[in-house]
Backbone as ProteinMPNN parsed JSONL, in Angstrom:
{"seq_chain_A": "XXXXXXXXXXXXXXXXXXXXXXXXXXXXXXXXXXXXXXXXXXXXXXXXXXXXXXXXXXXXXXXXXXXXXXXXXXXXXXXXXXXXXXXXXXXXXXXXXXXXXXXXXXXXXXXXXXXXXXXXXXXXXXXXXXXXXXXXXXXXXXXXXXXXXXXXXXXXXXXXXXXXXXXXXXXXXXXXXXXXXXXXXXXXXXXXXXXXXXXXXXXXXXXXXXXXX", "coords_chain_A": {"N_chain_A": [[3.21, 23.699, 77.728], [1.719, 25.859, 79.953], [0.593, 29.321, 80.219], [1.435, 30.056, 82.697], [3.519, 28.32, 83.499], [5.303, 29.243, 81.537], [5.929, 31.971, 82.618], [7.001, 31.058, 85.008], [9.523, 29.782, 84.041], [10.764, 31.876, 82.677], [11.481, 33.543, 85.162], [12.932, 31.856, 86.668], [15.219, 31.743, 84.713], [15.965, 34.32, 84.713], [16.391, 34.772, 87.32], [18.611, 32.875, 87.707], [20.325, 34.211, 85.83], [21.078, 36.585, 87.322], [22.115, 35.444, 89.744], [24.45, 34.583, 88.206], [25.419, 36.924, 87.413], [26.055, 38.28, 90.035], [28.166, 36.499, 90.761], [30.25, 36.847, 88.872], [30.563, 39.598, 89.794], [31.81, 39.302, 92.442], [33.995, 37.825, 91.88], [35.482, 39.629, 90.011], [35.813, 41.911, 91.349], [37.846, 43.867, 93.176], [40.173, 43.751, 91.397], [39.613, 45.389, 89.514], [37.995, 48.841, 89.012], [35.121, 49.557, 91.08], [32.767, 50.567, 89.951], [33.026, 49.773, 87.254], [33.093, 47.099, 87.622], [30.601, 46.459, 88.542], [29.007, 47.062, 86.252], [29.864, 45.225, 84.56], [29.071, 43.009, 85.678], [26.329, 43.444, 85.549], [25.728, 43.304, 82.925], [26.584, 40.521, 82.582], [24.587, 39.397, 83.868], [22.342, 39.927, 82.465], [22.826, 39.044, 79.705], [23.137, 36.398, 80.442], [20.677, 35.779, 81.385], [19.147, 36.221, 79.22], [20.226, 34.098, 77.337], [19.654, 31.803, 78.664], [16.732, 31.973, 78.831], [16.126, 31.726, 75.975], [17.206, 29.201, 75.45], [15.732, 27.49, 77.02], [13.111, 28.119, 77.363], [12.003, 29.415, 75.21], [11.442, 27.312, 73.537], [9.503, 26.006, 74.811], [7.178, 27.874, 74.878], [6.96, 28.115, 72.011], [5.752, 25.657, 71.781], [3.497, 25.762, 73.349], [1.961, 27.892, 71.957], [1.583, 26.764, 69.252], [-1.433, 25.159, 67.96], [-2.935, 22.218, 68.862], [-2.965, 19.404, 66.668], [-6.02, 18.284, 65.391], [-8.062, 15.128, 65.128], [-9.513, 15.463, 62.494], [-8.015, 17.134, 61.281], [-5.916, 15.643, 60.831], [-6.799, 13.811, 58.97], [-6.797, 13.001, 55.599], [-7.7, 15.054, 52.943], [-10.821, 14.148, 51.234], [-10.973, 12.848, 48.088], [-12.41, 14.603, 45.422], [-15.598, 13.702, 44.13], [-15.925, 12.201, 40.965], [-18.133, 11.607, 39.451], [-20.17, 12.982, 39.936], [-20.947, 16.47, 40.371], [-20.468, 19.463, 42.64], [-22.902, 20.424, 43.2], [-24.282, 18.118, 42.996], [-25.225, 17.406, 40.751], [-25.644, 15.527, 37.626], [-22.996, 14.184, 35.651], [-22.519, 15.473, 32.375], [-23.239, 13.681, 29.69], [-20.949, 11.982, 27.276], [-20.714, 13.354, 24.096], [-21.706, 11.686, 21.209], [-19.415, 10.99, 18.668], [-19.302, 12.02, 15.522], [-20.086, 9.962, 12.694], [-17.683, 9.01, 10.235], [-17.928, 10.256, 7.065], [-18.205, 8.067, 4.286], [-16.14, 8.062, 1.653], [-17.36, 8.225, -1.656], [-16.315, 6.566, -4.486], [-15.95, 7.985, -7.565], [-17.521, 6.396, -10.373], [-15.468, 5.26, -13.169], [-15.53, 6.984, -16.127], [-16.559, 5.339, -18.896], [-14.316, 5.19, -21.667], [-14.861, 6.654, -24.942], [-16.072, 4.694, -27.555], [-13.948, 3.799, -30.301], [-15.04, 5.19, -33.398], [-16.002, 3.775, -35.763], [-14.77, 4.138, -39.364], [-16.377, 5.992, -41.577], [-18.237, 4.638, -44.178], [-17.689, 4.836, -47.395], [-19.626, 7.089, -49.185], [-22.118, 6.879, -51.761], [-22.085, 8.809, -54.904], [-24.278, 11.568, -54.802], [-27.403, 11.575, -56.619], [-28.595, 14.061, -58.716], [-31.848, 15.277, -58.186], [-33.033, 16.165, -60.803], [-31.858, 14.235, -62.48], [-33.152, 11.915, -61.599], [-35.707, 12.262, -62.265], [-35.677, 12.53, -64.91], [-34.55, 10.276, -65.99], [-31.76, 8.098, -66.44], [-28.568, 8.882, -67.641], [-26.887, 8.208, -70.906], [-24.225, 6.49, -70.28], [-22.33, 5.354, -71.729], [-21.503, 7.103, -73.794], [-19.373, 8.302, -72.841], [-15.949, 8.132, -73.272], [-14.147, 5.236, -72.785], [-16.007, 3.885, -71.185], [-17.788, 1.029, -71.23], [-20.644, -1.112, -72.085], [-20.169, -3.117, -69.66], [-19.063, -1.522, -67.77], [-20.732, 0.533, -67.45], [-22.764, -0.579, -66.196], [-21.463, -1.185, -63.604], [-21.112, 1.391, -62.826], [-23.806, 2.215, -62.532], [-24.63, 0.514, -60.542], [-23.063, 1.47, -58.441], [-24.555, 3.817, -58.072], [-24.183, 5.848, -59.898], [-25.411, 7.599, -62.37], [-25.828, 9.632, -64.001], [-24.468, 12.333, -66.423], [-23.896, 14.734, -65.072], [-23.279, 14.218, -62.285], [-20.644, 13.082, -62.641], [-19.39, 15.071, -63.576], [-19.148, 16.487, -61.414], [-16.961, 15.306, -59.913], [-14.354, 15.131, -57.708], [-10.668, 14.993, -56.82], [-10.678, 12.87, -54.618], [-13.309, 11.516, -55.375], [-12.631, 10.513, -57.729], [-10.435, 8.811, -57.053], [-11.853, 7.062, -55.279], [-13.389, 5.859, -57.24], [-11.83, 4.776, -58.996], [-10.45, 2.755, -57.401], [-12.787, 1.253, -56.974], [-13.502, 0.276, -59.463], [-11.367, -0.65, -60.235], [-9.34, 0.621, -62.147], [-7.028, 1.932, -62.274], [-6.155, 4.754, -62.448], [-7.295, 5.345, -64.995], [-9.608, 6.774, -65.429], [-8.852, 9.555, -65.284], [-7.143, 9.413, -67.402], [-8.657, 8.816, -69.498], [-10.188, 11.142, -69.606], [-12.829, 11.611, -68.199], [-14.351, 13.181, -66.606], [-13.961, 15.722, -67.713], [-15.284, 15.33, -70.22], [-17.934, 14.491, -69.053], [-18.915, 17.091, -68.308], [-19.128, 18.503, -70.624], [-21.115, 16.931, -71.852], [-23.26, 17.135, -69.82], [-23.833, 19.736, -70.105], [-25.284, 19.746, -72.311], [-23.795, 19.631, -74.694], [-21.747, 18.123, -77.34], [-19.516, 15.383, -77.836], [-16.78, 14.076, -79.927], [-16.521, 11.361, -79.468], [-19.143, 10.83, -78.32], [-20.824, 11.216, -80.547], [-20.312, 9.295, -82.235], [-21.076, 7.139, -80.804], [-23.741, 7.568, -80.592], [-24.486, 7.325, -83.453], [-24.2, 4.724, -83.765], [-21.698, 3.788, -84.226], [-19.796, 2.447, -82.694], [-20.817, 0.578, -80.454]], "CA_chain_A": [[3.367, 24.447, 78.791], [0.906, 26.93, 80.131], [1.19, 30.525, 80.366], [1.83, 30.407, 84.168], [4.81, 27.743, 83.461], [6.314, 30.01, 80.796], [6.508, 32.811, 83.538], [7.973, 30.515, 86.07], [10.715, 29.368, 83.429], [11.446, 33.203, 82.798], [11.717, 34.186, 86.274], [13.991, 31.189, 87.121], [16.261, 31.963, 83.93], [16.408, 35.704, 85.238], [17.252, 34.549, 88.571], [20.038, 32.31, 87.35], [21.35, 35.189, 85.357], [21.219, 37.49, 88.378], [23.214, 34.889, 90.226], [25.611, 34.524, 87.598], [26.147, 38.547, 87.507], [26.682, 38.162, 91.344], [29.341, 35.558, 90.85], [31.029, 37.589, 88.205], [31.166, 40.932, 90.478], [32.486, 39.056, 93.399], [35.199, 37.304, 90.946], [36.35, 40.643, 89.384], [35.849, 42.907, 92.268], [39.237, 44.07, 93.603], [40.885, 43.696, 90.525], [39.136, 46.818, 88.704], [37.042, 49.727, 89.647], [33.866, 48.954, 91.465], [31.727, 50.786, 89.021], [32.979, 48.944, 86.011], [32.886, 45.735, 87.849], [29.04, 46.405, 88.584], [28.677, 47.337, 84.773], [30.193, 44.006, 83.834], [28.264, 42.184, 86.496], [24.868, 43.684, 84.865], [26.019, 42.735, 81.612], [26.573, 39.15, 82.497], [23.4, 38.902, 84.252], [21.399, 40.023, 81.301], [23.157, 38.039, 78.654], [22.936, 34.907, 80.764], [19.334, 35.422, 81.391], [18.483, 36.062, 77.692], [20.58, 32.776, 77.013], [18.875, 30.648, 79.277], [15.443, 32.061, 78.234], [16.232, 31.059, 74.644], [17.497, 27.621, 75.379], [14.777, 26.61, 77.611], [11.695, 28.862, 77.715], [11.587, 29.625, 73.751], [10.819, 25.974, 72.692], [8.171, 25.771, 75.613], [6.628, 28.862, 74.251], [6.444, 27.725, 70.569], [4.892, 24.458, 71.92], [2.389, 26.375, 73.795], [1.475, 28.591, 70.936], [1.046, 25.864, 68.071], [-2.57, 24.395, 68.502], [-2.583, 20.67, 68.607], [-3.884, 18.845, 65.433], [-7.323, 17.569, 65.772], [-8.21, 14.08, 64.188], [-10.057, 15.907, 61.471], [-6.819, 17.876, 60.494], [-4.85, 14.535, 60.374], [-7.373, 13.041, 57.976], [-6.469, 13.512, 54.298], [-9.088, 15.546, 52.202], [-11.355, 13.155, 50.542], [-10.78, 13.279, 46.685], [-13.623, 14.923, 44.746], [-16.048, 12.759, 43.286], [-15.993, 12.364, 39.442], [-19.503, 10.845, 38.962], [-21.259, 14.125, 40.05], [-20.264, 17.724, 40.501], [-20.647, 19.717, 43.92], [-24.24, 20.472, 43.611], [-25.109, 16.741, 42.886], [-25.954, 17.402, 39.243], [-25.049, 14.157, 37.063], [-22.384, 14.681, 34.598], [-23.022, 15.45, 31.003], [-22.781, 12.4, 28.682], [-20.25, 12.508, 26.11], [-21.47, 13.428, 22.739], [-21.021, 10.616, 20.15], [-18.646, 11.479, 17.574], [-20.125, 11.857, 14.227], [-19.526, 8.875, 11.949], [-17.083, 9.525, 9.243], [-18.674, 9.89, 5.902], [-17.541, 7.257, 3.544], [-16.039, 8.835, 0.201], [-17.789, 7.561, -2.878], [-15.668, 6.895, -5.555], [-16.918, 8.04, -8.957], [-17.194, 5.392, -11.355], [-14.842, 5.739, -14.264], [-16.437, 7.017, -17.398], [-15.904, 4.691, -20.176], [-14.056, 6.023, -23.072], [-15.817, 6.423, -26.071], [-15.282, 3.555, -28.334], [-13.412, 4.351, -31.542], [-16.097, 5.258, -34.246], [-15.516, 3.148, -37.361], [-14.593, 4.665, -40.44], [-17.661, 5.999, -42.398], [-18.116, 3.992, -45.615], [-17.769, 5.707, -48.801], [-20.973, 7.351, -49.802], [-22.231, 7.047, -53.178], [-22.224, 10.195, -55.307], [-25.785, 11.885, -54.722], [-27.937, 11.751, -57.923], [-29.395, 15.121, -58.589], [-33.219, 15.374, -58.531], [-33.325, 16.241, -62.29], [-31.48, 12.896, -63.118], [-33.916, 10.991, -61.167], [-36.883, 12.442, -62.934], [-35.71, 12.344, -66.703], [-33.823, 8.922, -66.139], [-30.428, 7.846, -66.503], [-28.07, 9.182, -69.037], [-26.246, 6.853, -71.698], [-22.864, 6.701, -69.796], [-21.558, 4.801, -72.744], [-21.109, 8.008, -74.578], [-18.031, 8.739, -72.24], [-14.792, 7.362, -73.948], [-13.626, 4.251, -71.838], [-17.032, 3.439, -70.596], [-18.645, 0.185, -72.139], [-21.712, -1.838, -71.231], [-20.003, -3.668, -68.249], [-18.578, -0.403, -66.85], [-21.805, 1.312, -67.193], [-23.44, -1.348, -64.947], [-20.951, -1.198, -62.337], [-21.591, 2.71, -62.298], [-25.066, 2.315, -62.051], [-24.881, -0.15, -59.111], [-22.573, 2.434, -57.535], [-25.288, 5.025, -57.816], [-23.818, 7.022, -60.844], [-26.362, 7.454, -63.826], [-25.942, 10.895, -64.856], [-23.128, 12.99, -66.557], [-23.728, 15.795, -63.999], [-22.438, 13.586, -61.349], [-19.51, 12.803, -63.149], [-19.011, 16.177, -63.89], [-18.747, 17.11, -60.137], [-16.112, 14.598, -59.274], [-12.936, 15.583, -57.446], [-9.68, 13.818, -56.567], [-11.231, 11.835, -53.784], [-14.076, 10.736, -55.94], [-11.949, 9.825, -58.677], [-9.673, 7.74, -56.26], [-12.643, 5.969, -55.005], [-13.992, 5.219, -58.429], [-10.499, 4.027, -59.866], [-10.505, 1.599, -56.65], [-13.929, 0.487, -57.04], [-13.531, -0.041, -60.799], [-9.978, -1.272, -60.701], [-9.12, 1.248, -63.308], [-5.624, 2.409, -62.256], [-5.915, 5.895, -63.202], [-7.981, 5.302, -66.415], [-10.728, 7.85, -65.38], [-8.273, 10.763, -65.428], [-6.407, 9.325, -68.687], [-9.634, 8.996, -70.505], [-10.923, 12.477, -69.303], [-14.456, 11.448, -67.915], [-14.799, 14.646, -66.008], [-14.409, 17.134, -68.892], [-16.16, 14.722, -71.102], [-19.313, 14.627, -68.601], [-19.045, 18.445, -68.065], [-19.553, 18.953, -71.941], [-22.288, 16.309, -72.167], [-24.283, 17.461, -68.905], [-24.077, 21.159, -70.361], [-26.029, 19.743, -73.558], [-22.826, 19.594, -75.705], [-21.467, 16.755, -77.829], [-18.175, 15.111, -78.003], [-16.845, 13.289, -81.151], [-16.826, 9.839, -79.229], [-20.493, 10.583, -78.02], [-21.461, 11.154, -81.649], [-19.951, 7.892, -82.904], [-21.916, 6.233, -80.232], [-25.033, 7.848, -81.184], [-24.708, 6.804, -84.801], [-23.886, 3.289, -83.668], [-20.567, 3.149, -84.809], [-18.956, 1.863, -81.56], [-21.377, -0.4, -79.863]], "C_chain_A": [[2.285, 25.393, 78.647], [1.496, 28.147, 80.076], [1.989, 30.651, 81.749], [3.367, 29.69, 84.102], [5.664, 28.677, 82.639], [6.737, 31.337, 81.709], [7.463, 32.45, 84.427], [9.389, 30.342, 85.303], [11.428, 30.833, 83.241], [11.79, 33.619, 84.057], [12.938, 33.377, 86.851], [15.271, 31.592, 86.211], [16.83, 33.384, 84.295], [17.216, 35.465, 86.48], [18.781, 33.928, 88.47], [21.003, 33.411, 86.845], [21.827, 36.32, 86.417], [22.238, 36.948, 89.315], [24.481, 34.902, 89.636], [26.426, 35.98, 87.54], [26.804, 38.476, 88.779], [27.929, 37.625, 91.408], [30.559, 36.521, 90.058], [31.668, 39.031, 89.045], [31.846, 40.461, 91.644], [34.06, 38.586, 92.957], [36.034, 38.791, 90.513], [36.331, 41.853, 90.409], [37.327, 42.781, 93.147], [40.165, 44.116, 92.63], [40.771, 45.004, 89.62], [38.352, 47.714, 89.447], [35.96, 49.237, 90.097], [32.832, 49.129, 90.485], [31.722, 49.975, 87.789], [32.99, 47.601, 86.483], [31.384, 45.36, 87.988], [28.475, 46.481, 87.121], [28.831, 45.912, 84.155], [29.33, 43.036, 84.307], [26.797, 42.182, 85.923], [24.777, 42.783, 83.72], [25.837, 41.143, 81.579], [25.434, 38.485, 82.819], [22.327, 38.933, 83.335], [21.726, 39.278, 80.255], [22.888, 36.631, 79.287], [21.538, 34.622, 80.995], [18.639, 35.329, 80.247], [18.992, 34.711, 77.235], [19.801, 31.753, 77.561], [17.576, 30.686, 78.94], [15.426, 31.291, 76.748], [16.435, 29.677, 74.578], [16.411, 27.067, 76.057], [13.314, 27.242, 77.562], [11.073, 29.095, 76.353], [10.894, 28.554, 73.33], [9.594, 25.692, 73.395], [6.966, 26.704, 75.002], [5.942, 28.636, 72.999], [5.347, 26.463, 70.79], [3.502, 24.749, 72.325], [1.476, 27.16, 72.686], [0.824, 27.818, 69.81], [-0.224, 25.053, 68.703], [-2.286, 23.083, 68.309], [-3.596, 20.21, 67.407], [-4.843, 17.977, 65.914], [-7.312, 16.206, 64.848], [-8.539, 14.275, 62.761], [-8.812, 16.378, 60.727], [-6.13, 16.938, 60.018], [-5.389, 13.851, 59.199], [-7.114, 13.616, 56.642], [-7.806, 13.961, 53.816], [-9.502, 14.512, 51.27], [-11.376, 13.765, 48.792], [-12.172, 13.619, 46.147], [-14.219, 13.908, 43.95], [-16.137, 13.038, 42.028], [-17.303, 12.153, 38.852], [-20.451, 12.214, 38.936], [-20.554, 15.421, 40.637], [-20.818, 18.324, 42.026], [-22.124, 20.065, 44.343], [-25.326, 19.082, 43.392], [-25.506, 16.518, 41.388], [-25.024, 16.195, 38.468], [-24.17, 14.622, 35.95], [-22.775, 14.499, 33.209], [-22.568, 14.295, 30.234], [-21.934, 12.763, 27.66], [-20.921, 12.363, 24.861], [-20.838, 12.539, 21.84], [-20.535, 11.328, 19.188], [-19.323, 11.107, 16.238], [-19.224, 10.802, 13.19], [-18.949, 9.47, 10.689], [-17.917, 9.185, 7.774], [-17.76, 9.222, 4.796], [-17.468, 7.962, 2.185], [-16.685, 7.67, -0.718], [-16.998, 7.732, -4.089], [-16.302, 7.027, -6.885], [-16.466, 7.164, -9.763], [-16.443, 5.84, -12.681], [-15.638, 5.919, -15.345], [-15.578, 6.415, -18.485], [-15.608, 5.475, -21.224], [-14.805, 5.756, -24.02], [-15.202, 5.533, -27.0], [-15.235, 4.207, -29.698], [-14.823, 4.125, -32.48], [-15.442, 4.717, -35.425], [-15.741, 4.144, -38.39], [-15.876, 4.696, -41.401], [-17.252, 5.431, -43.728], [-18.308, 5.156, -46.576], [-18.982, 5.958, -49.243], [-21.062, 7.396, -51.158], [-22.514, 8.432, -53.691], [-23.986, 10.339, -55.443], [-26.14, 11.864, -56.334], [-28.8, 13.014, -57.814], [-30.783, 14.62, -58.797], [-33.642, 15.425, -60.088], [-32.994, 14.974, -62.966], [-32.5, 11.987, -62.738], [-35.415, 11.023, -62.112], [-37.071, 12.154, -64.234], [-35.129, 11.072, -66.88], [-32.59, 8.943, -66.297], [-29.948, 8.324, -67.818], [-27.268, 8.129, -69.696], [-24.855, 7.108, -71.501], [-21.893, 6.25, -70.84], [-21.057, 5.833, -73.699], [-19.564, 8.676, -74.078], [-17.036, 7.629, -72.879], [-14.274, 6.577, -72.7], [-14.752, 3.732, -71.046], [-17.949, 2.539, -71.401], [-19.717, -0.174, -71.366], [-21.309, -2.124, -69.828], [-19.542, -2.519, -67.14], [-19.831, 0.484, -66.356], [-22.616, 0.664, -65.979], [-22.968, -1.322, -63.834], [-21.132, 0.338, -61.816], [-22.765, 2.686, -61.861], [-25.316, 1.604, -60.596], [-24.053, 0.774, -57.916], [-23.404, 3.757, -57.136], [-25.07, 6.197, -59.048], [-24.537, 6.558, -62.192], [-26.422, 8.628, -64.573], [-24.648, 11.694, -65.105], [-22.774, 14.088, -65.471], [-23.049, 15.323, -62.866], [-21.11, 13.406, -61.538], [-18.547, 14.031, -63.158], [-18.36, 17.106, -62.498], [-17.611, 16.484, -59.313], [-14.79, 15.608, -58.978], [-11.955, 14.642, -57.108], [-10.174, 12.827, -55.711], [-12.296, 10.915, -54.544], [-13.479, 9.931, -57.015], [-11.148, 8.527, -58.161], [-10.476, 6.804, -55.925], [-13.178, 5.079, -56.204], [-12.89, 4.135, -59.162], [-10.476, 2.691, -58.779], [-11.641, 0.658, -56.778], [-13.907, -0.384, -58.581], [-12.112, -0.915, -61.336], [-9.469, -0.763, -62.013], [-7.589, 1.827, -63.275], [-5.248, 3.593, -62.808], [-6.576, 6.076, -64.569], [-8.95, 6.433, -66.392], [-10.085, 9.16, -66.059], [-7.533, 10.784, -67.05], [-7.601, 9.449, -69.655], [-10.347, 10.353, -70.531], [-12.363, 12.403, -69.207], [-15.087, 12.711, -67.389], [-15.037, 15.624, -67.065], [-15.175, 16.475, -69.833], [-17.663, 14.782, -70.516], [-19.584, 16.066, -68.322], [-19.681, 18.941, -69.372], [-20.954, 18.368, -72.159], [-23.496, 16.724, -71.125], [-24.635, 18.835, -69.439], [-24.967, 21.19, -71.559], [-25.161, 19.643, -74.917], [-22.774, 18.025, -76.306], [-20.002, 16.549, -77.938], [-18.137, 14.356, -79.22], [-16.988, 11.918, -80.795], [-18.171, 9.687, -79.009], [-21.21, 10.54, -79.547], [-21.268, 9.988, -82.236], [-20.871, 6.979, -81.994], [-23.295, 6.326, -80.632], [-25.357, 7.302, -82.574], [-24.507, 5.52, -84.732], [-22.818, 2.877, -84.296], [-19.665, 2.523, -83.612], [-19.696, 0.834, -80.999], [-22.599, -0.901, -80.798]], "O_chain_A": [[1.883, 25.765, 77.545], [2.712, 28.251, 79.917], [3.045, 31.278, 81.843], [4.334, 30.307, 84.55], [6.792, 28.9, 83.077], [7.877, 31.767, 81.533], [8.475, 33.092, 84.707], [10.392, 30.738, 85.898], [12.59, 30.965, 83.626], [12.789, 34.326, 83.93], [13.852, 33.968, 87.425], [16.334, 31.78, 86.803], [18.037, 33.605, 84.191], [18.376, 35.826, 86.677], [19.808, 34.363, 88.991], [22.155, 33.568, 87.25], [22.918, 36.873, 86.28], [23.141, 37.677, 89.727], [25.504, 35.156, 90.272], [27.643, 36.151, 87.599], [28.03, 38.584, 88.797], [28.801, 38.196, 92.062], [31.608, 36.841, 90.617], [32.826, 39.444, 88.984], [32.663, 41.299, 92.025], [35.081, 38.916, 93.56], [37.233, 38.889, 90.776], [36.997, 42.83, 90.064], [37.759, 41.745, 93.651], [41.216, 44.615, 93.031], [41.747, 45.545, 89.101], [38.011, 47.358, 90.575], [35.635, 48.236, 89.459], [32.092, 48.212, 90.128], [30.686, 49.53, 87.295], [32.875, 46.791, 85.562], [30.934, 44.262, 87.662], [27.417, 45.892, 86.901], [28.015, 45.486, 83.337], [28.821, 42.234, 83.524], [26.141, 41.146, 85.823], [24.03, 41.82, 83.551], [25.123, 40.563, 80.761], [25.117, 37.38, 82.379], [21.444, 38.076, 83.365], [20.749, 38.726, 79.749], [22.411, 35.757, 78.563], [21.104, 33.477, 80.869], [17.684, 34.566, 80.108], [18.12, 34.053, 76.668], [19.322, 30.868, 76.852], [17.043, 29.601, 78.707], [14.695, 30.324, 76.537], [15.884, 28.994, 73.715], [16.082, 25.969, 75.609], [12.391, 26.469, 77.818], [9.852, 29.021, 76.211], [9.805, 28.708, 72.779], [8.651, 25.192, 72.782], [5.89, 26.193, 74.689], [4.744, 28.839, 72.798], [4.322, 26.324, 70.122], [2.512, 24.197, 71.844], [0.265, 26.941, 72.657], [-0.306, 28.11, 69.42], [-0.118, 24.407, 69.745], [-1.353, 22.792, 67.56], [-4.758, 20.594, 67.27], [-4.615, 17.063, 66.707], [-6.575, 16.201, 63.862], [-8.073, 13.553, 61.88], [-8.628, 15.989, 59.574], [-5.635, 17.077, 58.9], [-4.603, 13.316, 58.418], [-7.228, 14.84, 56.575], [-8.859, 13.423, 54.157], [-8.664, 13.987, 50.538], [-11.733, 14.886, 48.43], [-13.09, 12.862, 46.462], [-13.543, 13.257, 43.153], [-16.452, 14.203, 41.782], [-17.508, 12.565, 37.711], [-21.298, 12.44, 38.072], [-19.583, 15.276, 41.379], [-21.631, 17.596, 42.597], [-22.528, 20.025, 45.506], [-26.545, 18.98, 43.529], [-26.055, 15.495, 40.981], [-23.836, 16.023, 38.74], [-24.642, 15.523, 35.257], [-23.326, 13.456, 32.857], [-21.362, 14.048, 30.234], [-22.126, 13.846, 27.108], [-21.612, 11.383, 24.582], [-19.621, 12.551, 21.657], [-21.159, 12.313, 18.794], [-19.806, 10.002, 15.992], [-18.012, 10.855, 12.98], [-19.582, 10.335, 10.084], [-18.409, 8.096, 7.478], [-16.707, 9.752, 4.444], [-18.474, 8.395, 1.621], [-16.539, 6.462, -0.528], [-16.947, 8.804, -4.692], [-17.136, 6.206, -7.266], [-15.263, 7.011, -9.978], [-16.885, 6.842, -13.243], [-16.479, 5.054, -15.587], [-14.454, 6.716, -18.887], [-16.376, 6.31, -21.703], [-15.44, 4.702, -24.057], [-13.996, 5.558, -27.245], [-16.105, 4.929, -30.187], [-15.553, 3.142, -32.357], [-14.447, 5.208, -35.958], [-16.71, 4.904, -38.373], [-16.349, 3.682, -41.915], [-16.183, 5.668, -44.292], [-18.989, 6.171, -46.435], [-19.551, 4.999, -49.765], [-20.15, 7.921, -51.797], [-23.145, 9.206, -52.973], [-24.758, 9.542, -55.977], [-25.282, 12.1, -57.185], [-29.656, 13.081, -56.932], [-30.96, 13.632, -59.509], [-34.562, 14.718, -60.499], [-33.681, 14.583, -63.911], [-32.796, 11.167, -63.608], [-36.031, 10.042, -62.528], [-38.091, 11.705, -64.757], [-35.18, 10.662, -68.04], [-32.158, 10.096, -66.303], [-30.59, 8.262, -68.866], [-26.971, 7.142, -69.022], [-24.226, 7.8, -72.301], [-20.747, 6.699, -70.857], [-20.158, 5.468, -74.455], [-18.821, 9.364, -74.778], [-17.332, 6.437, -72.96], [-13.993, 7.193, -71.672], [-14.391, 3.035, -70.097], [-18.785, 3.032, -72.159], [-19.88, 0.237, -70.217], [-21.877, -1.58, -68.881], [-19.654, -2.635, -65.92], [-19.958, 1.004, -65.247], [-23.023, 1.29, -65.0], [-23.74, -1.409, -62.879], [-21.278, 0.572, -60.617], [-22.936, 3.137, -60.728], [-26.045, 2.056, -59.713], [-24.365, 0.769, -56.725], [-23.122, 4.543, -56.233], [-25.709, 7.249, -59.087], [-24.345, 5.546, -62.865], [-26.989, 8.684, -65.665], [-23.803, 11.781, -64.214], [-21.633, 14.304, -65.063], [-22.166, 16.056, -62.42], [-20.365, 13.574, -60.572], [-17.351, 14.056, -62.867], [-17.508, 17.994, -62.478], [-17.283, 16.955, -58.225], [-14.342, 16.51, -59.686], [-12.293, 13.458, -57.075], [-10.058, 11.7, -56.194], [-12.229, 9.694, -54.402], [-13.81, 8.758, -57.182], [-11.196, 7.432, -58.721], [-10.11, 5.648, -56.139], [-13.357, 3.863, -56.149], [-13.102, 3.045, -59.693], [-10.484, 1.58, -59.309], [-11.494, -0.562, -56.703], [-14.28, -1.553, -58.69], [-11.889, -1.548, -62.367], [-9.183, -1.548, -62.917], [-7.057, 2.144, -64.339], [-4.257, 3.689, -63.532], [-6.28, 7.087, -65.206], [-9.075, 7.056, -67.446], [-10.543, 9.73, -67.049], [-7.385, 11.792, -67.74], [-7.476, 10.211, -70.614], [-11.071, 10.626, -71.488], [-13.092, 13.016, -69.987], [-16.183, 13.151, -67.734], [-16.094, 16.224, -67.265], [-15.924, 17.268, -70.405], [-18.581, 15.068, -71.285], [-20.77, 16.236, -68.041], [-20.649, 19.701, -69.321], [-21.875, 19.075, -72.568], [-24.65, 16.658, -71.547], [-25.803, 19.167, -69.236], [-25.435, 22.258, -71.954], [-25.685, 19.583, -76.029], [-23.442, 17.055, -75.95], [-19.279, 17.527, -78.127], [-19.196, 13.938, -79.687], [-17.517, 11.174, -81.62], [-18.663, 8.614, -79.359], [-22.177, 9.789, -79.673], [-22.243, 9.587, -82.871], [-21.414, 6.032, -82.564], [-23.961, 5.346, -80.967], [-26.48, 6.848, -82.791], [-24.643, 4.979, -85.83], [-22.792, 1.8, -84.891], [-18.601, 2.066, -84.03], [-18.999, -0.178, -81.066], [-23.302, -1.846, -80.441]]}, "name": "protein", "num_of_chains": 1, "seq": "XXXXXXXXXXXXXXXXXXXXXXXXXXXXXXXXXXXXXXXXXXXXXXXXXXXXXXXXXXXXXXXXXXXXXXXXXXXXXXXXXXXXXXXXXXXXXXXXXXXXXXXXXXXXXXXXXXXXXXXXXXXXXXXXXXXXXXXXXXXXXXXXXXXXXXXXXXXXXXXXXXXXXXXXXXXXXXXXXXXXXXXXXXXXXXXXXXXXXXXXXXXXXXXXXXXXX"}
């Protein structure tokens, strides 16, 4: 509805309101005071006019004020393109993820092989004994020609060697010669100490005199 139509609608509503007020005046006249009837007629005309305007003209005014929707407005907004941004720039390529570094397992360190028990080392021969030749081990009580050969084979050729024997050395020789404690019973170490120091024993004198062998 145009603006002229809206004015016409209002005028018609006010006209109808005035007519209603006049009808109310004539209906109420004679029963109340003229001034009071006039006031009530005016109130009826004004109220009736406002009611009619609200009922008929207000809808037409709202329709006239609201702008019609254009075809462009009805068209839904286009979804933004994902391939490029507003300036037309190509999207950045996704950076490749770094390949995970494979964990290198450390090779197990082989356990050290059990070392074999060291063989019993022969009693070292002093340099003086090597230079001057072997002693006559038969001067020791309990040492005969065969035992002397076994001692020589074990590297024992001097009294000084036997004089330094400890418990371990005696045990090794006992096992080697199968003496079963005879070295201690015959006192080889004590005799060897005396003979290595240049002394003489009663048994050594007998061997030197040729009374034993």
